[in-house]
Phi, psi and omega in degrees: 000125185272133179242132176285155186256334175278128182266116179285341183227142177250146171247134174288169174300323184288323183290327180299313189291318178295318181290319178299323175298317187286322181286331182283326175297324184259106191281005180281100191280348175281353182264155176227169177287110177276120174247124182189198186219156169215163184284141176135183179089165180295339183253354177121320181231142175242151185273150173243128181217092185212163170282128188201166177270149183286140172252168182299335183277339189293152160254143187257139176222141172254117181242116179052043180072004179255124177291113185246147174236139177215129178294128181306325181297337178275347185294333169310318178273347184246352192291131177093359186282152175236139180246134183239163174236114178245153185225017184278181178288327179272349174204131174227126181126190180277136180247127182256120182252097188249105177287351176277342182285125179282331179203154179227157176277169183302328180277353182065008176264351177229160185211168171235161176234000000 
Protein backbone atom coordinates (compact mmCIF):
# COMPACT_ATOMS: atom_id res chain seq x y z
CA UNK A 1 0.00 0.00 0.00
CA UNK A 2 1.54 3.29 -1.11
CA UNK A 3 1.39 6.11 1.42
CA UNK A 4 1.59 9.76 0.36
CA UNK A 5 4.00 11.99 2.27
CA UNK A 6 2.46 15.49 1.86
CA UNK A 7 -0.29 15.81 4.45
CA UNK A 8 -3.41 17.68 3.34
CA UNK A 9 -4.97 17.59 6.83
CA UNK A 10 -3.56 18.03 10.33
CA UNK A 11 -4.80 16.49 13.59
CA UNK A 12 -4.39 18.19 16.94
CA UNK A 13 -3.10 16.17 19.88
CA UNK A 14 -6.61 15.90 21.36
CA UNK A 15 -8.07 14.73 18.02
CA UNK A 16 -5.33 12.10 17.74
CA UNK A 17 -6.11 10.80 21.24
CA UNK A 18 -9.86 10.59 20.54
CA UNK A 19 -9.41 8.94 17.14
CA UNK A 20 -6.94 6.43 18.59
CA UNK A 21 -9.49 5.59 21.28
CA UNK A 22 -12.23 5.08 18.68
CA UNK A 23 -10.02 2.84 16.56
CA UNK A 24 -9.02 0.82 19.62
CA UNK A 25 -12.73 0.23 20.41
CA UNK A 26 -13.51 -0.74 16.80
CA UNK A 27 -11.57 -3.94 16.19
CA UNK A 28 -12.01 -3.91 12.38
CA UNK A 29 -8.37 -3.59 11.36
CA UNK A 30 -9.07 -3.23 7.63
CA UNK A 31 -10.83 0.11 8.10
CA UNK A 32 -9.10 3.47 7.98
CA UNK A 33 -10.18 6.99 8.81
CA UNK A 34 -11.99 8.54 5.86
CA UNK A 35 -11.71 12.32 5.72
CA UNK A 36 -13.83 13.95 3.07
CA UNK A 37 -16.78 16.12 2.12
CA UNK A 38 -20.27 15.54 0.78
CA UNK A 39 -23.02 17.78 -0.48
CA UNK A 40 -25.49 18.93 2.16
CA UNK A 41 -25.75 20.83 5.39
CA UNK A 42 -26.85 24.41 5.85
CA UNK A 43 -23.84 25.86 4.03
CA UNK A 44 -23.62 23.47 1.05
CA UNK A 45 -20.91 20.96 2.00
CA UNK A 46 -20.57 18.73 5.07
CA UNK A 47 -17.48 17.04 6.45
CA UNK A 48 -17.08 13.27 6.40
CA UNK A 49 -15.09 11.70 9.23
CA UNK A 50 -15.71 7.95 9.50
CA UNK A 51 -14.11 4.53 9.55
CA UNK A 52 -14.25 3.07 6.05
CA UNK A 53 -12.65 0.68 3.57
CA UNK A 54 -10.19 2.02 1.00
CA UNK A 55 -11.48 2.31 -2.57
CA UNK A 56 -9.43 2.41 -5.76
CA UNK A 57 -9.68 6.22 -5.93
CA UNK A 58 -8.47 6.91 -2.40
CA UNK A 59 -5.04 8.16 -1.45
CA UNK A 60 -3.59 6.85 1.82
CA UNK A 61 -1.93 9.13 4.35
CA UNK A 62 -0.48 8.44 7.76
CA UNK A 63 -1.44 11.44 9.88
CA UNK A 64 -0.15 11.40 13.47
CA UNK A 65 0.13 7.60 13.31
CA UNK A 66 -3.44 7.12 12.04
CA UNK A 67 -4.03 5.58 8.61
CA UNK A 68 -6.31 7.98 6.70
CA UNK A 69 -7.93 7.79 3.28
CA UNK A 70 -8.95 10.79 1.21
CA UNK A 71 -10.55 10.88 -2.22
CA UNK A 72 -8.27 13.13 -4.34
CA UNK A 73 -11.33 15.07 -5.58
CA UNK A 74 -11.95 16.21 -1.98
CA UNK A 75 -8.45 17.57 -1.35
CA UNK A 76 -9.35 20.90 -2.95
CA UNK A 77 -11.79 21.48 -0.06
CA UNK A 78 -9.63 19.96 2.69
CA UNK A 79 -6.03 21.02 2.06
CA UNK A 80 -4.63 22.83 5.09
CA UNK A 81 -7.53 21.89 7.36
CA UNK A 82 -6.96 21.07 11.03
CA UNK A 83 -9.21 18.63 12.88
CA UNK A 84 -9.52 19.20 16.62
CA UNK A 85 -11.41 17.45 19.43
CA UNK A 86 -13.15 19.65 22.00
CA UNK A 87 -14.66 18.63 25.33
CA UNK A 88 -15.65 22.02 26.74
CA UNK A 89 -19.05 23.37 27.71
CA UNK A 90 -19.38 25.45 24.55
CA UNK A 91 -18.25 22.71 22.13
CA UNK A 92 -17.99 18.93 22.30
CA UNK A 93 -16.85 16.78 19.42
CA UNK A 94 -14.68 17.16 16.38
CA UNK A 95 -14.08 20.71 15.19
CA UNK A 96 -12.93 21.46 11.64
CA UNK A 97 -10.70 24.51 11.18
CA UNK A 98 -10.72 24.91 7.41
CA UNK A 99 -8.88 27.80 5.74
CA UNK A 100 -10.68 27.03 2.45
CA UNK A 101 -14.15 27.71 3.86
CA UNK A 102 -15.60 31.08 2.91
CA UNK A 103 -18.41 30.58 5.44
CA UNK A 104 -19.50 27.97 7.98
CA UNK A 105 -22.77 27.19 9.65
CA UNK A 106 -23.42 27.68 13.36
CA UNK A 107 -22.89 24.00 14.17
CA UNK A 108 -19.49 23.95 12.43
CA UNK A 109 -20.07 20.77 10.44
CA UNK A 110 -20.94 22.36 7.10
CA UNK A 111 -19.25 25.03 5.02
CA UNK A 112 -19.17 26.86 1.70
CA UNK A 113 -16.21 27.68 -0.51
